[in-house]
C-alpha positions in Angstrom: 38.0 44.4 13.3 39.0 42.1 15.5 37.6 42.1 18.9 39.8 43.2 22.7 39.8 38.9 23.1 41.6 38.0 19.1 44.3 40.7 20.2 44.9 39.0 22.7 45.8 35.6 22.4 47.5 36.6 17.9 50.4 38.8 20.9 50.4 35.2 23.1 51.0 33.6 20.0 53.4 35.7 19.0 55.3 36.1 21.7 55.1 32.4 22.7 56.9 31.6 19.2 60.0 34.4 19.5 60.7 32.5 22.8 60.8 29.4 21.3 62.2 30.5 18.6 65.2 32.3 21.5 64.9 29.2 23.1 65.9 27.0 19.7 68.7 29.5 19.0 69.9 28.6 22.5 69.9 25.2 22.6 70.9 24.3 18.6 72.8 27.6 17.6 72.5 28.9 14.2 70.7 25.9 12.9 68.3 25.9 15.1 67.9 30.2 14.7 67.6 29.0 10.8 65.0 26.5 11.3 62.9 28.2 13.2 63.1 31.5 10.8 62.2 28.7 8.0 59.0 28.3 10.0 58.1 31.6 11.0 58.3 32.6 7.2 55.9 29.6 5.8 53.7 30.3 8.3 53.2 33.8 7.8 53.2 32.5 4.1 50.1 30.3 4.1 48.0 32.7 6.8 48.8 35.0 3.9 47.8 33.1 2.2 44.6 31.0 3.0 43.7 34.9 5.0 44.5 37.2 1.7 44.7 35.5 -1.5 41.8 33.3 -1.0 39.2 35.9 -2.4 41.6 36.9 -5.3 43.1 34.5 -8.6 46.3 33.9 -8.3 48.4 36.3 -10.2 
């Protein structure tokens, strides 16, 4: 189970990312939002593979 410090760090990273995504949307419009969302999904997939998929084989 994660500690409170790890949760706080995760919340800070999450908030910083969404702030950057909103800034990109304001600055670059739909293109900035699209690129930001693609990066977000790619990072989620990468973290999911590293954290959850490492202990089980690929289907």
